[in-house]
N, C-alpha and C positions, 0 to 999 in steps of 0.2 A: 347374433350375440358374440361377444368376445370370448376369450379363453376362460373367463369366470362365469359365463352365462350358463343357463340350464343345459343347453345342448353339449357344452364342453365340460360340464362338471366332472370332477374325478370320481364322483360316486354315481354318475348317470349310466343307465344301461342302454340297450338298443331298442328298436321299435317292436321287434318280434319276440324278443326274449329279454330277460333281466339277469344281471349278474347276481349270483348267490353270495352268501357270506364267506364262502371258501374260494371265491373266484370262479366257480363253475357257472353254468347257465341253467336257468329254470324258466319254464313257461309262465306267462302272467297268470294263467288259470291256477297253476300250482300255488303261487304266492297268494292269490285271492282266496283260495280254499283254506290255506293255513291261517290267514288273517281272520276269516269267518269263524274258524274253529276256536281261535283264541278269544274272540269277542263274544261268541254265543256258544259256549261248550254244551249247554243243555239241549240246544236245538239242532246242532250240527254234530254228526257222529262220524267216526273214522270210516265206518262201513259205507256211509253215504258219500264220502269224499275220499276215495282211495289215494288221491294225489297228496293228501295230508300225510299219510303213512310214508309216501315216497319222499316227502320233504324231511321227515324225521330221521331218515337214514343218512342224511348229509353229515359229513364229518365236521366237527367244529373248526372254526377259523384258527389258523396258526396265531398264537398269542403275540408273537413278535410282529407279525404282519398287522394285526389289529392295533397294537400299541403304536406302531409307526404311523399308520394312516390317521389315527386319531390325533396324535401329537402334531404330525406334519400339517394336517388340515387346520388345526388351531393356530400353529405358528404362521401358516400362510395367510390366514385371515388377519392376524395381528400385524404381520410385516407387509401386507399388501399396500399399506399407506406409503411405505418407502418407495414403492415402484410406481403407483398410480397417481399420487398427489405431487404435482410439480413443486409445491412449497416445501415438501419433505425430501427432496432429492438428496441423496448422499453426496458428500463433498468429493470432488475428483471425477475421474472417468468411471462410468458405470458400464461394465461389460458382462456378457452372459454367454452361456453355452447350453444347447439342448440337442439330444439325440431325438430327432423329430420323426423318424421312421416314415418316410415319404412326405414331402412337402406339397406335392401336386394336389392332393385332396384336402389340404389344410391352408390354402392360400388366404382365404378370408380371415381365418383365425390368426394367421401370421401377420397379415396386414394390420389387424386390430391390435395385435401385440406391439408392433413397431410404431404405429401411429400414436398410441396413447401412452406408451412407456417412455421413460427418460433414459433410453439405452443409447450409449455411444457406439458400442460394438456388440454384435450378436452373431455367434457361430452356430451352424447347424450341421450335424453329421447324419449319415444315412438319408441323404436327400432323395436318393433313388433317381437322380437325373442322369441323362446321357449327354455326351458332347454335342449332339444335334438338338438338344432341347432349346427352344427359343429363349432368348434373353428376356423378352417381355414377360415370360411366365414367372420369373422370380424378381423382377425389378420392383423397387419400392421407392416412392418419392422421398427425397431427402437423404438417400443412402447410396453409397457406392457398393457394388457387388463384386466379390472375388470368389471364384469357384474352381473346384477340381473334381470333375466327374469321373466315375468309374467307366473305363473303356470297354472291358469285357465282363460279361456276367451281369447278374441282377444285383440291385441294392447298392449300398455304399455311397460314397461321395461326401465331399466337404464343401461348405459354403460359408462365407463370412460377409456380414453387412457392417459397413463402417460409415458413420455420418459424414456427409459431404462437407461439413464445416471443419473436419480434421484433415490436415495435410498428410496424405498416405500414398504409398506406392507399393505395388505388388512386386515381389522378387521372384523371378523365374528360377526353376530348378534345372540342373543338368539332365540330359536325356536318360542317364542310367538310374535316376531316382524314380521309382514306380509307386512310392507311398502316396496315399490319398491325404494330402495336406495342403494348406495355404499359408504362405508367409508374407506378411505385410510389414513394412517399416512405417511407423507413425511418428511424424515430427511435430513436437509441441512448440519448439522455438529453435533458434539457431544454436542454443546450448544444450538442448534436451530432446532426445528421441529414444524410442525403444522399438524392439522387434516383437511382433505378435505372431506366434507360430500356432496354427490350428491343425489338429491331427485327428485322423480316424484309423484305428487298427482293426482289421478283420479278426474275428475270434480264432480263426484257424491259422493266423499268421505265425511263421516259425522264427527261428533265430535270425534269418536274413533281414527281417523287418528292423530289428534292433541295430544291425549293422548299417542299414540305410539311415536310421535315425541318428546314429553317431556321425555319419557323413554329413547329414543336414546340419547338425549342431556345430560341426567343425567349420562349416561355411558361414556361420553367424559370428558376429563380432561380440565375443563374450565379455569384452571390456565394457560394453554398454549393457543396458537392461534388456533381458530376454524373458518374455512371458510365454509359456506353453500351456495350452488347454485343449481339451477334447475328450473323446471317448476312446480309451486305449484298450478296453476289454481285458483289463488286468485288475483283478481284485486287490486293492491296496492293503487289505487285511490278510491276504494269503501270502505268507512268507516264502513259500516254495514257488508259487506262481509268479511272484513279482521280482524274482532274483535278477533276471536279465534287465528289467527296467531299473532296478535299484543300482545296478552297476553303472548304467548311463547317468543316473541321477547323481551318484557320488563322484563320477569322473568329471562331470561338468559343474559340480558344486551347486546343484539345484535343490530347492526346498519344495516339498509337497504341502499344499495349504488346505486341501479339502479333507474334512474330518468326518463328515456324515455320509451315509450311503445314498447313492443317487437312484438306485433301482432296487425296489423291494417287492417281492412277490409273496405268495402264500407259503413258500418253502425256502426262500433265500433272501438275503439282503447283501448287496455287493456295492463296493465303492470303486466303480470302474470309470466314472467321469472325474478326471483329475485336473489339477492346476499346479503348475510348477513355475518357479521364478528364481533367478539368481540375485534378485533384490527383494527379498521377502518383506523387508521393513516398509516397502512402498505399497504393499497390499494391505489396506486398512481393515477390510471386513469382507466376509463371504456370506452368501445367502443360499438357501435351499428351498425351492418352492414347488408345490404341486401345480400342474397346469391342466391335466386332462387331455393334452394333445398327444401324449405318448406314454409308454410304460416307464419312461425315465423322468425324473424330476429335472427342472430347469435350475442351473447353477448360475449365480451372479457373484461378482466381486467388484470392489471399488478400489481404484488405484489412486494413490495420493497425487494431488495436483495443486501446484501453486499458481495463483492468478497471474503472476509475473512470467511464468513459463509459457503460458498459452497465448499465442498471438491472436488477438481479437481484431476484427476490422475497426478502424478508427471511426468514431462517430463525431461529426462536427458539433460544436457547441451550439445549442439552439439560441436563436435571437428572438426578441420580442419587439414589436413595433408599438409605440405608444406616443401620446401627446402629453408633454410635461404639464404639470398643474399650473405653472406660471404662464403657460401659453394657451390654456383652454379658453379663457375669456376672449383673447384675440382671435382664436379660431371661430368662436361663435359670431363675433363681430364681422369677420370676413365672409361668413356664410350669409349674413344679413345683407351685405352690400353687393352680393352677386347679382348680375343682370339675368333674369330668368325669361326675358322676352324671346330669346332665341328658341326656347323650347316650344312656345306656342306657335312659332312660325313653321314648325315641322309638319310634313304632310301626313305621316303615319305615326303610330304609337312606338314602333321599334326604334325609329330614328330619334324620337323625342326622348326615350329612355336612355339611349346611348349618349345623347348630349347632356342629359341630367347627370349621369354617372361620371362622365368625363370632367364636368365642372367640379363635382364633389371631390374627385380624385386629385385634381390640381390643387385645391385648397388643402387637402389632407397631407399631400406630399410636402407642402411648404412648412407645415407645423409638426410633422411626425419626426420622431427621433428613434434610433435603433440602439438597443442595449441587450446584454446577455442576462439570462436568469441568474439570480443570486441564490446559490444553494446554501442551505443551512441558515437562512436569514431568521433571526429571532423575532418572534411576534411579541411586541410590547403591549402589555395590558395596563390600563390606567392606574390600577391599584397596586401594581408591583413597582416599587421604588427601589432605591439603592439599599435601604435598610432591610427591606424584605428579601432581596437577593442575598445579602450577607447571612441572614438567618437560614435561608435554604441551603447555603453552602455549609454552614455549621452542622445542620441536621444530617446532611449527606456524609460529612466526615465522621460524625459520631456513629452512624449506622455502619460504616465501613470498619471502624475500629472495634466494634462490638459484634 
């Protein structure tokens, strides 16, 4: 199943134990005993089922956590049509970010996510890959892969999928830059391009990280559009903790566009997955979805895109072969006057069929004409005359005015 299947449901538990209402773990027998006690209070006693007493000692769920999960699941089910239905794809480029917390054990879910979603760019942090990890492990058909793996230690890593229909190029870093990030320049046309910077910051990173971030942004052409997204492990609602990040944001005139928390637990809700841009007016909408693939929600945004800006491959105008009405009788007469005796002189069926087809093709080529399809051709109905069309126009004008 995909990310919305039972195995990946945000409310699903494990095979040997189940998640309790407070995020703890309870054995299935405990849950079954409690359910039996609730359904049959007269026949099931607490003494007969001591596990029921054990369940009653569990602390109630944090109301903030409960409210978030309930509302986010409802919003996810309502907004899923935006992601899964190709007819409802948002206008513009559709990009996303997810802290996946190891992609090796989630390759099937990730493939299902990319193959069925209308995503143009998808970034993953905490891939837990190494520089020696094979390229075939994370390759997906229809996408270019750009990655920056952690060299020393466990965890970390940043990876970016970009559709191969987009003209993109990865920009390499100077050797002194040790940050886990990927920078890609995406060209939409000769007149329009933007830089997509994908980041991951370790929770224990110090002030040196922000100095490297400033160096990275100085190498970007800020006269053009720059989009920055990723997991920065800085709570956007914590004024003291975000001070260093705010200094960089103000210095480079960036706007932060994510307003909802991306990671919610039983004791906290943090807005650590962020999105910045120096052209905030081009980001039309942001989304926040549950996936069940990680303890982070997946973040999406749509970037405004004009059809004239995006270079599409030229499609030649289709042509239709047809026999004009004024030549159809002549075509039938030419078929009647064909000499078919040559077919009966053939030794086998295959040679006879080839002679038959060649004769038919010769006659068809003599009468066939080629023409292009006429788009928007009006279908004329026998009861719609000029007076009827004028009445339809008057009705349309009246409805517009009122």
